[in-house]
Steps between C-alpha positions, in 0.01 A plus 500: 500500500357841418694803626347837579739741324381793710643313801796332330656809348527698827640193672763452230590867531550455872717193447717676240546784747600246767754336271650839423518588868665171591754526216586860590557418868843358416577811295422723799764308694750556219421870488539537874819296529675669207393854592298554182210667680729721704685614189173578321390709797775751420347592162387375160742259330524299181570128534861564401540774760342287773727209410811718519391654827437164667767285337241286320454401136280712276312212335387356832421844637289588195282191543475553877389860448239390249353254750504761774328758280232248399442434870470868583804482725704747292397779262589489129536808280462376139613829344826518697549124524567532872375338816453661842328466834221728613521611865243233584685226313824603670332486840387142438809358327807721558485670839543253786429779750160565345191388695370359168809292413390154381792348309624318809185290511587330172790315665258284694342393172829343395474277806138415424592371155818326619307313769200405284597128490503493881158668508349249255633216716355663813158524335501121467660408833332767713833573666644846546812664361741633763598866485865401505445261209400776261707666228709780654331754274197475729686643799651802323178555306293502819740749656499740206123482443398571859775755569321759284181502706675473833727796426208711384248418774643328806648791696290795375159327498470148640678531833330834586162334439561266796399614849794640702763304304701788352525662844643176640743466210626854549553440872667164445300183439572131461388370161492160329447478124384141441536339158736781401666330201789717382413752770390796290211591732717454810775726370256773392361515855842476666633795299192708578504429875862476619403494870301177461636145477396278211526126454426351159383138511474253214522123465702517176870497590624644171264798528611569856866486396428747220314732737780496757750592230286789378437635851849469650540878527178542700560473874136458601415193290574130485359203315449144619380171358177386667141405426207731560350245738794479742748787456680618811452823692218664694357834607489638147326833453434425135504186288463536125425241232534634147334303220586173674218379727308352206813301403514321836378146551382583852398868503291453816804358679703796377239748626482321835878514541505868410234560763718328762807705412327840500473735793144534637465829308694379196390497137506247218517669161400283205565609143322272255409508130188706435198272467128485557340225702366300205623373165245718320651813660849404386434441130697806397859572380653499850316184596603338172866564570475396865312177428761406238794560735309333781450186292868484405664620820284571806282189522791259424712672769224470760425136417869418533500626859207289614248628752192434291436851368603665173317834490643627175579857402134606475395395849299817563454707814231281659709184485809682626296641789385147586860382510600787729210436737575129513854601591377695802452855370179681590532825304538498122458773238618612160703818534628567146499366148657540156399342169731207587492474881278535803644580841337340803545565871445231762527564874461277807 
């Protein structure tokens, strides 16, 4: 076999970069859990100073800092022998209120690696992997990853982009948040619109229990265990599905049930991962991440539910529009987007 070195060397460089990224993912979790990033955000520190400030051991901290500096996640000053975070690095790794915070997303990766044997088995059997059968890191990781974008965009940008919805919410509307998970999206809306009533719906009992515990001080919100295809209630002004329709085994059935439970002038708001309508359009960093998570999490979850459809996290606007129309909606449009999400409006 003859190898073309002009092709092999760039490929090996890419693979080495991938190995470094995968190895450092666990170290990001350590840094987040132990408060190392947050301590660095207060100013430049030596490994000894960071260890003392966080109650950790200098030798481990020194090696962790070296890995972080090599990754570009922290800044090293060789003359002073100190490490620090730039404002941009702090926004990504230390400030959970930042719209650029990304550290939370690494928790889901722990679940991906923990569940790899189940995934390999599913590849052979063709069966799915139930959401409730996953490592618990997936649930908290999903919450922390999506919370950043929802807090930054949901109330100031996404809801105002929908026709007449904010006016209804201010007056007092009835809202169902389907596939709500830990209820982050539901609680953000409930706090912003205290005169409206919100019901968070999810089929995962543990997530609903967690959401109810987190929202117990909010009078205008409740959570219940139910499927998207047959949840209770009717005459909703707004139904939302955040990053969940593509995970459903029967998304058409879900859309049809939403249509039945909406008022005649109601709105379905879909928030889905940003994607083009073809594989070629999605061969980019966001598509790369989404396809990987979709292979490990989204497609197995959908196949576990039955229904014959597993759209995956890069379904694209055209396919999502087809699902909505098959579910009985006649008006469909994209109203907003970010580098990670697109926001779609469907109306009867």
